[in-house]
PASEBA-1860 file (N, C-alpha, C; in nm, 3 decimals):
! residues 224
1> MFEDIERA> -1.906/-2.865/4.255/-1.883/-2.987/4.177/-1.914/-2.965/4.029 ~ -2.006/-2.874/4.002/-2.047/-2.851/3.863/-2.009/-2.712/3.814 ~ -1.890/-2.668/3.857/-1.841/-2.538/3.814/-1.823/-2.533/3.663 ~ -1.790/-2.649/3.603/-1.771/-2.652/3.458/-1.902/-2.621/3.385 ~ -2.012/-2.671/3.437/-2.142/-2.640/3.376/-2.177/-2.494/3.396 ~ -2.148/-2.441/3.513/-2.176/-2.300/3.538/-2.093/-2.211/3.446 ~ -1.968/-2.250/3.417/-1.886/-2.175/3.322/-1.945/-2.184/3.181 ~ -1.989/-2.304/3.146/-2.048/-2.322/3.013/-2.173/-2.237/2.997
9> IKLVESYV> -2.253/-2.227/3.102/-2.373/-2.143/3.096/-2.336/-1.999/3.065 ~ -2.233/-1.949/3.130/-2.190/-1.811/3.105/-2.143/-1.791/2.961 ~ -2.081/-1.895/2.904/-2.023/-1.883/2.771/-2.123/-1.902/2.657 ~ -2.213/-1.999/2.673/-2.297/-2.036/2.556/-2.446/-2.042/2.588 ~ -2.489/-1.976/2.693/-2.632/-1.982/2.729/-2.722/-1.938/2.614 ~ -2.684/-1.833/2.543/-2.770/-1.783/2.436/-2.785/-1.886/2.324 ~ -2.676/-1.960/2.293/-2.683/-2.063/2.189/-2.768/-2.181/2.234 ~ -2.757/-2.218/2.360/-2.836/-2.330/2.412/-2.985/-2.294/2.412
17> KKRVEEFR> -3.018/-2.176/2.458/-3.159/-2.135/2.460/-3.215/-2.127/2.319 ~ -3.134/-2.080/2.225/-3.177/-2.073/2.086/-3.205/-2.213/2.031 ~ -3.117/-2.308/2.062/-3.137/-2.444/2.013/-3.264/-2.505/2.071 ~ -3.286/-2.485/2.202/-3.406/-2.539/2.265/-3.532/-2.479/2.202 ~ -3.526/-2.352/2.168/-3.640/-2.288/2.100/-3.663/-2.349/1.962 ~ -3.554/-2.383/1.894/-3.567/-2.450/1.764/-3.634/-2.586/1.779 ~ -3.599/-2.660/1.886/-3.664/-2.788/1.913/-3.814/-2.768/1.940 ~ -3.848/-2.667/2.019/-3.989/-2.644/2.054/-4.069/-2.602/1.932
25> KLRDVGIT> -4.006/-2.525/1.844/-4.076/-2.486/1.722/-4.106/-2.609/1.636 ~ -4.013/-2.703/1.632/-4.035/-2.826/1.556/-4.155/-2.901/1.612 ~ -4.167/-2.906/1.743/-4.282/-2.972/1.808/-4.412/-2.897/1.779 ~ -4.410/-2.766/1.792/-4.533/-2.687/1.785/-4.580/-2.659/1.643 ~ -4.485/-2.642/1.550/-4.519/-2.600/1.414/-4.499/-2.713/1.312 ~ -4.410/-2.807/1.346/-4.384/-2.917/1.254/-4.265/-2.894/1.164 ~ -4.205/-2.776/1.173/-4.087/-2.745/1.093/-4.005/-2.642/1.170 ~ -3.875/-2.645/1.152/-3.789/-2.549/1.221/-3.668/-2.518/1.135
33> HYDFRPFL> -3.602/-2.409/1.168/-3.477/-2.371/1.101/-3.365/-2.377/1.203 ~ -3.264/-2.458/1.174/-3.147/-2.468/1.259/-3.034/-2.383/1.201 ~ -2.964/-2.314/1.288/-2.842/-2.243/1.249/-2.734/-2.282/1.348 ~ -2.636/-2.361/1.303/-2.535/-2.415/1.394/-2.410/-2.328/1.402 ~ -2.408/-2.219/1.331/-2.293/-2.129/1.338/-2.289/-2.061/1.475 ~ -2.171/-2.038/1.533/-2.037/-2.048/1.474/-1.968/-2.184/1.495 ~ -2.043/-2.283/1.546/-1.982/-2.412/1.580/-1.968/-2.504/1.459 ~ -2.058/-2.489/1.363/-2.056/-2.567/1.239/-2.120/-2.479/1.133
41> DVDLEADV> -2.054/-2.466/1.020/-2.101/-2.373/0.917/-2.214/-2.435/0.834 ~ -2.323/-2.463/0.903/-2.440/-2.525/0.840/-2.566/-2.463/0.899 ~ -2.662/-2.432/0.813/-2.797/-2.403/0.858/-2.892/-2.481/0.768 ~ -3.008/-2.518/0.820/-3.097/-2.605/0.743/-3.239/-2.599/0.796 ~ -3.333/-2.639/0.710/-3.472/-2.657/0.749/-3.495/-2.805/0.781 ~ -3.572/-2.831/0.885/-3.601/-2.970/0.923/-3.748/-2.984/0.960 ~ -3.808/-3.095/0.918/-3.939/-3.131/0.970/-3.921/-3.251/1.063 ~ -4.031/-3.302/1.117/-4.020/-3.406/1.219/-3.961/-3.535/1.161
49> FSELCFCI> -4.000/-3.572/1.039/-3.945/-3.695/0.982/-3.796/-3.681/0.954 ~ -3.752/-3.568/0.902/-3.609/-3.552/0.876/-3.531/-3.553/1.007 ~ -3.595/-3.509/1.116/-3.528/-3.514/1.247/-3.516/-3.657/1.296 ~ -3.619/-3.736/1.272/-3.612/-3.878/1.306/-3.498/-3.944/1.228 ~ -3.487/-3.911/1.100/-3.380/-3.969/1.018/-3.243/-3.922/1.064 ~ -3.233/-3.796/1.106/-3.107/-3.747/1.162/-3.064/-3.833/1.280 ~ -3.158/-3.868/1.367/-3.124/-3.949/1.484/-3.084/-4.091/1.446 ~ -3.142/-4.144/1.339/-3.098/-4.275/1.286/-2.955/-4.264/1.236
57> LTANSSAS> -2.924/-4.156/1.165/-2.791/-4.139/1.105/-2.682/-4.113/1.209 ~ -2.717/-4.045/1.316/-2.618/-4.004/1.415/-2.572/-4.119/1.503 ~ -2.656/-4.220/1.520/-2.618/-4.334/1.604/-2.490/-4.398/1.552 ~ -2.392/-4.417/1.641/-2.261/-4.475/1.606/-2.186/-4.392/1.502 ~ -2.222/-4.265/1.492/-2.150/-4.173/1.404/-2.127/-4.045/1.485 ~ -2.156/-3.930/1.428/-2.138/-3.805/1.501/-2.248/-3.707/1.463 ~ -2.271/-3.611/1.551/-2.373/-3.510/1.524/-2.339/-3.430/1.398 ~ -2.211/-3.398/1.379/-2.174/-3.316/1.263/-2.200/-3.390/1.132
65> VGIRLQKE> -2.169/-3.520/1.128/-2.198/-3.600/1.007/-2.349/-3.604/0.984 ~ -2.426/-3.629/1.090/-2.570/-3.633/1.078/-2.629/-3.502/1.029 ~ -2.577/-3.391/1.078/-2.624/-3.259/1.036/-2.594/-3.234/0.889 ~ -2.474/-3.267/0.847/-2.438/-3.245/0.706/-2.523/-3.332/0.614 ~ -2.552/-3.454/0.656/-2.639/-3.540/0.577/-2.782/-3.487/0.574 ~ -2.829/-3.439/0.688/-2.963/-3.383/0.695/-2.976/-3.263/0.601 ~ -2.872/-3.184/0.593/-2.870/-3.069/0.503/-2.874/-3.114/0.357 ~ -2.789/-3.210/0.321/-2.780/-3.252/0.181/-2.903/-3.327/0.134
73> IGIEGFKS> -2.951/-3.420/0.214/-3.067/-3.500/0.173/-3.193/-3.416/0.172 ~ -3.210/-3.334/0.273/-3.323/-3.243/0.277/-3.455/-3.309/0.316 ~ -3.552/-3.226/0.347/-3.683/-3.274/0.392/-3.744/-3.370/0.292 ~ -3.748/-3.332/0.166/-3.813/-3.415/0.064/-3.731/-3.540/0.032 ~ -3.599/-3.529/0.037/-3.514/-3.643/0.007/-3.535/-3.758/0.102 ~ -3.551/-3.728/0.231/-3.574/-3.836/0.328/-3.704/-3.909/0.298 ~ -3.800/-3.840/0.241/-3.930/-3.901/0.213/-3.933/-3.975/0.080 ~ -3.850/-3.933/-0.016/-3.869/-3.983/-0.153/-3.749/-4.052/-0.217
81> MSLEELTD> -3.628/-4.030/-0.166/-3.511/-4.091/-0.230/-3.515/-4.243/-0.218 ~ -3.465/-4.309/-0.321/-3.462/-4.456/-0.319/-3.355/-4.504/-0.222 ~ -3.362/-4.633/-0.193/-3.262/-4.695/-0.106/-3.122/-4.674/-0.161 ~ -3.105/-4.693/-0.291/-2.973/-4.678/-0.352/-2.925/-4.533/-0.347 ~ -3.014/-4.440/-0.371/-2.977/-4.298/-0.365/-2.934/-4.259/-0.224 ~ -3.010/-4.302/-0.126/-2.975/-4.272/0.013/-2.840/-4.334/0.051 ~ -2.821/-4.459/0.012/-2.695/-4.528/0.042/-2.577/-4.453/-0.017 ~ -2.592/-4.406/-0.139/-2.484/-4.334/-0.207/-2.449/-4.205/-0.133
89> VISRHGHR> -2.550/-4.128/-0.097/-2.525/-4.001/-0.028/-2.459/-4.026/0.107 ~ -2.513/-4.120/0.182/-2.459/-4.149/0.316/-2.315/-4.199/0.306 ~ -2.288/-4.281/0.206/-2.152/-4.333/0.186/-2.053/-4.221/0.160 ~ -2.093/-4.124/0.080/-2.003/-4.014/0.044/-1.962/-3.929/0.162 ~ -2.038/-3.938/0.270/-2.002/-3.864/0.391/-1.919/-3.950/0.487 ~ -1.879/-4.067/0.442/-1.790/-4.152/0.522/-1.858/-4.227/0.634 ~ -1.990/-4.241/0.630/-2.061/-4.315/0.734/-2.028/-4.463/0.723 ~ -1.997/-4.525/0.833/-1.955/-4.667/0.832/-2.070/-4.762/0.800
97> FARQRAER> -2.192/-4.721/0.825/-2.306/-4.811/0.809/-2.406/-4.752/0.710 ~ -2.357/-4.710/0.595/-2.440/-4.637/0.499/-2.562/-4.717/0.456 ~ -2.542/-4.839/0.412/-2.654/-4.920/0.362/-2.756/-4.947/0.472 ~ -2.707/-4.983/0.589/-2.797/-5.014/0.700/-2.881/-4.892/0.737 ~ -2.816/-4.775/0.743/-2.890/-4.653/0.780/-2.992/-4.616/0.673 ~ -2.955/-4.636/0.546/-3.050/-4.609/0.437/-3.171/-4.701/0.450 ~ -3.148/-4.827/0.480/-3.258/-4.922/0.496/-3.348/-4.881/0.611 ~ -3.289/-4.833/0.720/-3.369/-4.792/0.835/-3.454/-4.669/0.804
105> IVKARKVF> -3.399/-4.578/0.725/-3.476/-4.458/0.687/-3.596/-4.498/0.602 ~ -3.575/-4.589/0.506/-3.685/-4.636/0.421/-3.792/-4.705/0.506 ~ -3.751/-4.788/0.601/-3.847/-4.856/0.689/-3.920/-4.758/0.779 ~ -3.853/-4.652/0.820/-3.915/-4.553/0.909/-4.032/-4.482/0.842 ~ -4.029/-4.473/0.711/-4.141/-4.410/0.640/-4.273/-4.483/0.669 ~ -4.264/-4.614/0.689/-4.385/-4.696/0.706/-4.448/-4.678/0.844 ~ -4.369/-4.640/0.944/-4.422/-4.628/1.080/-4.437/-4.482/1.123 ~ -4.406/-4.390/1.035/-4.400/-4.250/1.077/-4.535/-4.195/1.122
113> EDVMELLR> -4.643/-4.233/1.056/-4.775/-4.183/1.099/-4.807/-4.230/1.240 ~ -4.766/-4.353/1.273/-4.785/-4.402/1.410/-4.700/-4.321/1.509 ~ -4.579/-4.288/1.467/-4.491/-4.206/1.552/-4.556/-4.070/1.577 ~ -4.611/-4.008/1.474/-4.676/-3.879/1.489/-4.797/-3.888/1.582 ~ -4.867/-4.000/1.575/-4.980/-4.023/1.667/-4.932/-4.018/1.811 ~ -4.818/-4.080/1.837/-4.761/-4.079/1.971/-4.722/-3.938/2.014 ~ -4.655/-3.865/1.924/-4.609/-3.731/1.958/-4.726/-3.638/1.990 ~ -4.841/-3.661/1.927/-4.958/-3.577/1.950/-5.037/-3.619/2.073
121> SARSGREI> -5.002/-3.735/2.130/-5.073/-3.784/2.249/-5.030/-3.705/2.372 ~ -5.096/-3.731/2.482/-5.063/-3.660/2.607/-4.959/-3.735/2.689 ~ -4.893/-3.834/2.628/-4.795/-3.912/2.701/-4.670/-3.830/2.729 ~ -4.598/-3.869/2.834/-4.470/-3.804/2.865/-4.363/-3.853/2.770 ~ -4.252/-3.781/2.766/-4.140/-3.824/2.683/-4.092/-3.962/2.720 ~ -4.088/-3.992/2.848/-4.039/-4.123/2.890/-4.133/-4.235/2.847 ~ -4.263/-4.211/2.851/-4.359/-4.311/2.804/-4.343/-4.335/2.654 ~ -4.331/-4.228/2.578/-4.316/-4.240/2.433/-4.186/-4.311/2.399
129> RELLSDAC> -4.081/-4.280/2.473/-3.951/-4.344/2.450/-3.961/-4.496/2.461 ~ -4.033/-4.544/2.559/-4.048/-4.689/2.575/-4.113/-4.751/2.452 ~ -4.212/-4.685/2.397/-4.284/-4.738/2.281/-4.201/-4.731/2.154 ~ -4.120/-4.627/2.140/-4.035/-4.613/2.021/-3.919/-4.712/2.021 ~ -3.878/-4.757/2.139/-3.759/-4.842/2.148/-3.790/-4.989/2.178 ~ -3.915/-5.021/2.209/-3.954/-5.158/2.244/-3.980/-5.240/2.118 ~ -3.906/-5.347/2.102/-3.916/-5.431/1.982/-4.056/-5.491/1.965 ~ -4.134/-5.498/2.072/-4.268/-5.556/2.064/-4.376/-5.452/2.038
137> SKYKVEGF> -4.337/-5.327/2.028/-4.434/-5.219/2.010/-4.459/-5.192/1.862 ~ -4.582/-5.158/1.828/-4.612/-5.122/1.689/-4.549/-4.988/1.651 ~ -4.504/-4.914/1.751/-4.442/-4.783/1.728/-4.290/-4.792/1.714 ~ -4.237/-4.912/1.726/-4.092/-4.929/1.724/-4.030/-4.873/1.596 ~ -3.925/-4.792/1.614/-3.846/-4.742/1.501/-3.717/-4.825/1.498 ~ -3.693/-4.893/1.386/-3.573/-4.976/1.378/-3.448/-4.890/1.396 ~ -3.360/-4.936/1.487/-3.239/-4.860/1.517/-3.251/-4.774/1.642 ~ -3.373/-4.764/1.696/-3.393/-4.683/1.816/-3.385/-4.769/1.942
145> GLKEASHF> -3.284/-4.740/2.025/-3.282/-4.787/2.161/-3.319/-4.669/2.250 ~ -3.289/-4.678/2.378/-3.322/-4.568/2.470/-3.254/-4.438/2.428 ~ -3.128/-4.447/2.389/-3.053/-4.326/2.354/-3.109/-4.259/2.230 ~ -3.129/-4.336/2.124/-3.176/-4.278/1.998/-3.318/-4.223/2.011 ~ -3.404/-4.296/2.082/-3.540/-4.247/2.104/-3.539/-4.120/2.187 ~ -3.452/-4.114/2.289/-3.440/-3.993/2.370/-3.390/-3.876/2.287 ~ -3.294/-3.903/2.198/-3.239/-3.799/2.111/-3.350/-3.739/2.025 ~ -3.429/-3.826/1.963/-3.539/-3.780/1.879/-3.641/-3.699/1.959
153> LRNTGFDD> -3.675/-3.746/2.077/-3.775/-3.677/2.158/-3.723/-3.542/2.207 ~ -3.598/-3.539/2.250/-3.540/-3.409/2.291/-3.545/-3.310/2.175 ~ -3.512/-3.358/2.054/-3.507/-3.269/1.938/-3.645/-3.231/1.887 ~ -3.749/-3.296/1.938/-3.885/-3.258/1.902/-3.958/-3.197/2.023 ~ -3.881/-3.141/2.114/-3.940/-3.057/2.217/-3.971/-3.120/2.351 ~ -3.935/-3.247/2.372/-3.956/-3.311/2.502/-3.830/-3.291/2.586 ~ -3.847/-3.240/2.708/-3.727/-3.209/2.789/-3.718/-3.293/2.915 ~ -3.786/-3.411/2.917/-3.783/-3.496/3.037/-3.706/-3.625/3.015
161> VAIIDRHV> -3.629/-3.633/2.906/-3.549/-3.752/2.878/-3.403/-3.712/2.859 ~ -3.314/-3.803/2.893/-3.170/-3.776/2.881/-3.110/-3.861/2.770 ~ -3.014/-3.801/2.700/-2.943/-3.871/2.592/-2.809/-3.918/2.650 ~ -2.801/-4.044/2.687/-2.679/-4.095/2.749/-2.587/-4.145/2.637 ~ -2.516/-4.051/2.574/-2.419/-4.089/2.471/-2.280/-4.098/2.534 ~ -2.179/-4.116/2.451/-2.045/-4.136/2.507/-1.994/-4.013/2.581 ~ -2.033/-3.894/2.539/-1.988/-3.771/2.605/-2.050/-3.759/2.744 ~ -2.180/-3.781/2.752/-2.249/-3.772/2.881/-2.204/-3.883/2.974
169> LRYLKEKG> -2.187/-4.003/2.920/-2.144/-4.116/3.002/-2.006/-4.089/3.062 ~ -1.915/-4.038/2.979/-1.781/-4.005/3.027/-1.786/-3.897/3.136 ~ -1.871/-3.800/3.116/-1.884/-3.691/3.213/-1.933/-3.744/3.348 ~ -2.035/-3.829/3.345/-2.089/-3.883/3.470/-1.987/-3.971/3.542 ~ -1.910/-4.047/3.466/-1.807/-4.130/3.528/-1.698/-4.045/3.591 ~ -1.659/-3.938/3.521/-1.556/-3.848/3.574/-1.601/-3.782/3.704 ~ -1.730/-3.756/3.715/-1.785/-3.694/3.836/-1.814/-3.796/3.945 ~ -1.794/-3.925/3.914/-1.820/-4.030/4.013/-1.968/-4.054/4.039
177> LIPDQKTL> -2.052/-4.016/3.944/-2.196/-4.028/3.964/-2.251/-4.164/3.924 ~ -2.177/-4.236/3.839/-2.216/-4.372/3.801/-2.091/-4.459/3.800 ~ -2.106/-4.591/3.816/-1.990/-4.679/3.816/-1.925/-4.684/3.679 ~ -1.796/-4.711/3.678/-1.720/-4.719/3.553/-1.737/-4.859/3.493 ~ -1.842/-4.874/3.413/-1.869/-5.003/3.349/-1.855/-4.988/3.198 ~ -1.808/-5.094/3.135/-1.787/-5.089/2.991/-1.917/-5.093/2.911 ~ -2.017/-5.165/2.964/-2.142/-5.183/2.891/-2.250/-5.092/2.948 ~ -2.317/-5.019/2.859/-2.428/-4.933/2.902/-2.557/-5.015/2.897
185> TRRIYLIA> -2.591/-5.075/3.008/-2.713/-5.154/3.016/-2.833/-5.061/3.036 ~ -2.951/-5.117/3.023/-3.073/-5.039/3.049/-3.072/-4.986/3.193 ~ -3.031/-5.072/3.286/-3.028/-5.030/3.427/-2.935/-4.911/3.447 ~ -2.814/-4.917/3.391/-2.719/-4.807/3.405/-2.771/-4.682/3.335 ~ -2.837/-4.700/3.222/-2.894/-4.585/3.150/-2.992/-4.510/3.239 ~ -3.083/-4.584/3.302/-3.186/-4.520/3.384/-3.128/-4.459/3.511 ~ -3.025/-4.524/3.566/-2.956/-4.466/3.681/-2.890/-4.334/3.640 ~ -2.823/-4.336/3.525/-2.757/-4.215/3.475/-2.858/-4.103/3.453
193> EEKLQEVC> -2.973/-4.138/3.400/-3.077/-4.036/3.376/-3.123/-3.973/3.507 ~ -3.138/-4.054/3.610/-3.180/-4.000/3.739/-3.071/-3.911/3.799 ~ -2.944/-3.949/3.781/-2.834/-3.864/3.829/-2.834/-3.730/3.757 ~ -2.859/-3.734/3.627/-2.866/-3.609/3.551/-2.983/-3.524/3.597 ~ -3.094/-3.587/3.633/-3.209/-3.511/3.682/-3.176/-3.441/3.813 ~ -3.096/-3.505/3.895/-3.052/-3.441/4.020/-2.969/-3.317/3.989 ~ -2.881/-3.327/3.888/-2.801/-3.211/3.847/-2.893/-3.101/3.792 ~ -2.991/-3.141/3.713/-3.088/-3.044/3.659/-3.157/-2.968/3.771
201> SQLGLSQA> -3.202/-3.042/3.871/-3.272/-2.978/3.982/-3.181/-2.883/4.058 ~ -3.056/-2.922/4.073/-2.959/-2.839/4.145/-2.928/-2.710/4.070 ~ -2.922/-2.717/3.938/-2.880/-2.601/3.859/-2.996/-2.528/3.792 ~ -3.119/-2.580/3.809/-3.235/-2.516/3.748/-3.238/-2.528/3.597 ~ -3.199/-2.645/3.546/-3.196/-2.671/3.402/-3.290/-2.785/3.366 ~ -3.330/-2.791/3.241/-3.402/-2.907/3.190/-3.300/-3.010/3.142 ~ -3.346/-3.132/3.120/-3.258/-3.234/3.065/-3.205/-3.190/2.928 ~ -3.290/-3.127/2.848/-3.248/-3.081/2.715/-3.133/-2.982/2.725
209> ELDLYIFY> -3.145/-2.886/2.815/-3.040/-2.785/2.832/-2.912/-2.847/2.886 ~ -2.925/-2.932/2.988/-2.806/-2.993/3.049/-2.727/-3.074/2.947 ~ -2.797/-3.149/2.863/-2.729/-3.228/2.761/-2.646/-3.138/2.669 ~ -2.703/-3.027/2.626/-2.631/-2.937/2.537/-2.509/-2.876/2.605 ~ -2.520/-2.846/2.733/-2.404/-2.791/2.805/-2.294/-2.896/2.822 ~ -2.331/-3.019/2.854/-2.229/-3.124/2.868/-2.163/-3.151/2.733 ~ -2.242/-3.152/2.627/-2.185/-3.171/2.493/-2.087/-3.059/2.461 ~ -2.119/-2.937/2.501/-2.028/-2.825/2.478/-1.898/-2.843/2.559
217> IKTKKVLK> -1.911/-2.886/2.684/-1.792/-2.907/2.767/-1.698/-3.008/2.703 ~ -1.754/-3.112/2.643/-1.674/-3.220/2.585/-1.626/-3.192/2.444 ~ -1.697/-3.106/2.369/-1.662/-3.087/2.227/-1.637/-2.943/2.187 ~ -1.672/-2.848/2.277/-1.664/-2.704/2.246/-1.761/-2.665/2.134 ~ -1.871/-2.741/2.120/-1.972/-2.710/2.019/-2.112/-2.720/2.081 ~ -2.203/-2.639/2.031/-2.345/-2.653/2.064/-2.413/-2.698/1.935 ~ -2.442/-2.827/1.926/-2.505/-2.882/1.806/-2.646/-2.930/1.842 ~ -2.667/-3.062/1.835/-2.799/-3.114/1.876/-2.793/-3.265/1.892
END
């Protein structure tokens, strides 16, 4: 049933393992170097805050747009650029929600120390995800739902959460693993995550690795 994933492993395993190592380095050291070639002609340095901002930017956009913005704005730019400067840069990359995303990045600066406190705790990725996405939590990051919080956690070295984006959702529906529903509710999200965990167990992969392989199957790219 998952011959496509097995083929993807043969083709891009080295790129997937390299990306996962880049995520782990970000968790362990606080900074990492990404090299997306040959899939995207971009390489960049990222710290944890710039990775959080990348996940804000990628929501309702694309990984490639988020990566190019992360490269241009840079580690220091995410911390220091004004709202107007951020809006201008994001707009130039054709992002549909430039002003809104700039506002969310500026607001994220205020809660980032709390976010780092969570990342340093002994909590699981799933526990942290609830706190980052819960509107009643002091750790809430504006713009983070289950998907965006999972994306951030995966990219900072947590491999027990799934990123149920449009590519993964389409894949699960095609495999008949979840019902074909138009709305991705919390219930469907968690069901999808459990189905992906079953696939992980069957193939000996982590959620982080499986997501990258499914993304490759759907886009022919290994990004993040």
